[in-house]
N, C-alpha and C positions, 0 to 999 in steps of 0.2 A: 157880832158874833159870826164867824164862819161855820159853811159846812163843809165835810170832808167825806170823801167817799175812800174807803181804801179796800184793794184789790189782791185778792189770793186767787187764782185759778189753777196753777199747776202743779205737782208735789205732794208729797202726805208727812205727815206726823207733827210733832207739838213745836219744831225748829221753826216751822213758819208762822203758827198763830200765837205764841206766845210773844214773840216780838212786835207783832201786830196789835195785841193785845194791850203791850204796854204803851204804843205808841198813842192808841186809842184814850189809854189812861190819862195819858197827860194831855192831851188835847180838850179831853173833857173838863177836867180839872182847871182849863183854862177858860171856859165859859162857851167853848164851841160845840158844835151836833157832828154827829161823827156815825158816818153807816157803813157796815163793814160787809163787803160782800166774800164768803167762804168757799172754796173748794170743798172743804168738811166741815159741814154745820154741827156733827156729831162730837167733835172734840172741843166746842165753844165754852161747854162749862168750866172745862178744866183749866181755860185758859182766862176767860173771864172772869169767872167765881161772880162776887156782888155787883160789879159791874154790871151783869145782865139786868138789873133791877133799874138802872138809870135811865130816864126818859132821852135822855139826849143819845142814846144806843138804838141804833136799829140794826139785826143781821137780815141778810140775802143769800140767798144759794147763789153759787156760782153758775154760769153757763159753760159746762165743760163735756169735752171729746168724748165719746163712749164706744167708740169703734175702735177695734185694733189695727194696726196698721199688719197683715202677714207679709210674711217673706220677705220683708228688708233685713239689709245687715246691720251689723251693730252699727251704732251713731259712731261718726268721729268729730263733731263740731257740737254748738248748739244748736245749728240751724237743722242738721240731720236728728237731733234731738226732738226739734219742734214738728218735724215731719209727722211725729207720730202723734201727734195732737191738733192736727187740721189742717199745719201749713204745706200742705199738698194739693188740696182740693178746694179750690175757691168758692166753688158754690157752697159746700157744704161749713167752710171757716166764716162764709158771708152771713150765714144763720146765727152763729154763735155772737158774731160781732152786733146783727142786731138784737140779739139778746141782752149784751152789753149796754147797746144804746138805750133800750129800754128801759132797764133801771138807771142808766146816766141820767135819762130824762125825768123821768119819775121823783129821782131825787133833787135834781138841779144841784150837786156841787159846785164851788166854789173852786175846786183843784182834786185832783185825783192824786194817790199817794199808791204806788204798785210796786207789791211785793214781789211773787212770781207770777204776772198775769199779762203775756203779751197777746191775747187778743182783746185784752180790756186796752191796752197802749194801742194796738190799732183802733179802735171804738175811742178813744178820748182824740185821737187824731182826726177823727171824722165830726166828733162834736166840738171840737176846738175848744177843750178844758184844757189849763194848765196841768202838768203832771209833774210829779217825782217818785223816782225810782230809789226803793233801797232793798239791800239784803245783802247776802255773802256772795264773791267773786263769780261763782259757776254760772249763775243766772244773767248776768250783768255784761254783755261783751264790753271787750275793747273796742276803741274808736277806729277800726283799722277796715279794709275792704280788700278780700272779702274777712269775715270772722274767721280768727282761726282754727285748725284743730287742737282740741282739748287732748288728744289720743297721743301724747308727747314720747309715749313710750315705742309708738308705730313709727314706720318710716312715712314723712310728708307725702302724701297723694294730691299734690297741686291739684292736677285736673279735677277730682271730684269734690275737692273743697272749692274751688270753682265754680262747678258746676252745681253744687248745694246750693249755692249764694245766688246764682242766675236764677234758680227755680225758684226761692224762696221770694227773691225780690220781685217775680211775675205774679207769682200766688198773692203777696200783698197788694200789689198796686192793682191786679185786676179786682178786690174786695176793695178798695179804696175810690177806686172808677167808680164802681159799682153805685158807691155810698157818697160820692162826693166827696172824699177825702184827699188831702193834699198826696201825691206820690214820693215813694220813696226812691232812694238812688243807690244807696247800698243798705244790707242788713242790717250792719248796727245804726244805723240814722233811727230805725224804729224806738232804739232805747237813748242814744246819744241826744236827740232833741229834748231829751229831758235832765232835770238835774238828777245825777246819779250819788248816791250814799252808801259807802260799802262798809258793811257790816263785819269785819275783818282786818286782819293784820296783813301787810305787804307780803312778810314772808311766807304768809299761807294762800294768798290769792290764788286761783287757778288760773288765772291770765296775767299776772304780776309783770312779768316780762314785755307784755304786750300793750301795758298799760303806758298813755302818756304822762306828761309831767303834773296835769291840772286833777288826774286822778285825787278822791277825797277818800280816804281811808278814816272810820269814826269808831273805830273798835268795836268789841262786842257787846250787845245788849246785856245788861245786868240780869241775873239771876233771877228768878220769880222766890219772891220767900216762900210759898204755898207749897204744898206735898206734905207727906209723913217724914217725919225725923227718922233717921236710920238708925237702927237698934241691932249694933253690932254685937254679933258672936262669939263664943268663943274661939279661940285659935291663934294661930300666930301672929306678932304683934304686926307682921306686915298687913296691912288692910287693903283690901280689894274690891273694888266698888263695880259690877255688872250693868250695863243700860245697853241692852241690844234690842232690836226691830221686832214687833209681833212677826213670827215664820221665818226667822232665822234660823237655817238647815243645822247648824254648829252648836246650836245653844245649849242642849243639853250637854253636847259633848267639852263645852267650854266648863260649865258647872259642875261635870263629872270630876274634870282634872283638878278644879281648884279643891272639890272636896278629898280627891285622892292625896293633893298638895299639904291638905290641914290649915290652910292658910284664912283670916277670918274674912267672911264676903257678905257683904249686900248685893241684892240682885232686883233688878226692874225687867220683867221679861215679860210683855206684854203676850196676852195668849198661849201660857203654859200650861198645857192640859193639867187638870188637878190628880191624875196618876201619876205623872211626870215627878211632879212637886212632892207627893207622898214618897215617891223613892228617892228621893235625892234628900229628904231630912234627915238633919243631924244636927249635931251642935255647933259645926263652923259655917254654916251656912244660914242665911236669912233670905228667903225670897219675898218681896212686898209684892202685893196684889194691889197698890196704887202708887202712882209717880213719888218719887221720894223728894224730900227738900234739896234741892243740889249743891245748894252753898253751904246747908253744914254736912253733905255727902263729901264734896272735895276738900272740906278743911281737914275732914278725919281720916281721907286716903292718902294711900302710897301708891295705887296705881289704879288706871281708870280702863275698862274695858269696853269699847265702842264699836259699833259699824261706820262712824266717822259722819256722822251729821255735824251739820256746822254748829248749831246750838249746843251740843253737848262736848263737841271737839272744844268751841271756846271756852265753855265754862271750865272743863280741864287747866287749858292753855293760860286764863284769867288767876286759877288758883295753884298753878306750877305744879301739877300733877303729870307724872308720866303718863304715857297713854300707849295702847296694844290697839291697833285698831285693824278690825275685820271686816274690810271693805266689799258690797254686794254689788254696786253701780258703780258708774264712771266717775259720778260727784266725790264720791267717798274712797274711791281707787288715787284720785289725785290728792286727796287730803291725805291720804295714809303714804303718799311718797312726799309730800312736804314735811312729816313729822320725822320720818325718816331719815331725811336729808338734814333735817333742823338737830336729830339726836335726841329728840325730846320723847322718844319712844319704837315702838317695831310695828311691824306690819304682817297677818297673814291672810293669805287669799283661803277661802272656802277649802279647799281642795288639802291645804296644808295645815288645818289647824288641829285635826287628831293626833297627827306625828308631832307637832314641833308647836303645841301650844304651854307644855310646861319648860320648856326648854327656853321659848321666848319669856315667860315669868319670870322662871328663876334667873333669866340673865339681866333683867331690868331689876330685879330684886338684888343682885350682886353687884351692879355696876353701878357707882357715883354719878357718871356722867350725864345717866340720862335725868336724875334728879337735877343736877346740878344746872342743865342745861334748859330744862322745864322751867326751874324757878329764874334764871336767865331770862326766857322768852317771856313770863309773869310779869316781871319788872319792866318789860319794854310795852307788853297790853297795858297795864296800869299808868303808863307815860303818856298812852292815845287815851287815858280818861274813858274807857269802856264804859264806867258806869253811866256816863251820861249819854250814850248812843243814841237812847230812844228820845232822850229830851232834845239830842240834835235835828232829829228825826224830824220832831214836832215842832221845833223853831224852825226849820227851814220850810216847814208847810207852813207854818204863819206865813213868814216872810215872802212866801212864793203870793199868797194876797192881799199881801201888803200892809200886814199886824206887826205888832212888836216883837221883840226876841228878848225870853226871858231866860235862856242858856247862851251864857259866852263860846262859841266855838271857836 
């Protein structure tokens, strides 16, 4: 029996924790012990369910950055994004690394599986524990120097990208020197010394054009079976599913527009106020207070409206459902650009929603190209055997510590 530590430090939402829970489930089913370090402990019940009672599972709260970076420019790269969570301040960052080292030493893992946890990668480098990195492409940079800009819609600022690389490497090496870790020569080396498994398709990868030939795409994680079954209301036969982040400013505008269009709609919008929910009540809209069974939702939907998180976008692609992406941050915006380029859906910025959402929905409803292209991409996704993605991660983890594989890769 091996002991694995799975690390999640940055980001939010079920798109991070559900694949982690699936990997943990596979490892525990094979007789291993798993310690999971979570950025958001409060979402653990939804993700882990009955596994919470397993003696082979332990949960830990991740050491996370709590200070706001005031006056910074909008990030152009992963390096600049990580400046916002401590990678500008070696003294404070070293304390987070010490926190991770305390967990690692208490657990004594044979290997560390890293979802989105760059500080945990630094700690693993100090502790000299084998690591495996998994997740969508946005947080796993290509093996380039420097790490490229993800702001592909802006002119390339070479000087700024190079300076960001220099500062990032210097900050990491100051911490590594303090804690007796091996220094890095480039920012991407923090990830590239690990085996990396990309839970996406090449067509949707945020860094696709920068990857070398050994990039390993394993498809999307399977959808969890839990959640409520969608109760489709009356309305047009064209079914719309809505899954928006808590606090999305245009959520009410989206739902009001769908009500006006009399389209049968099921929605999960965490944090919607009871008064707003009562004001929207009608026979064509069902707002769920709990996460829905996404497999059932996708099977019965003709359109999926989302902010563009990796998990739910992957779910729509696997089901061949056209998308309307309403991004709120860089990762989602790049996903939206990929969706539009592949002609599997459309995208609207927040300021465009009020004036354009009805037209966008009507266009997807009336133009067969979106459905046809979505189904074509679905077939490609299924060829990548995405159902086995978390099995493959578990296999790779076991192989990392010298154990046998169960699922053929």
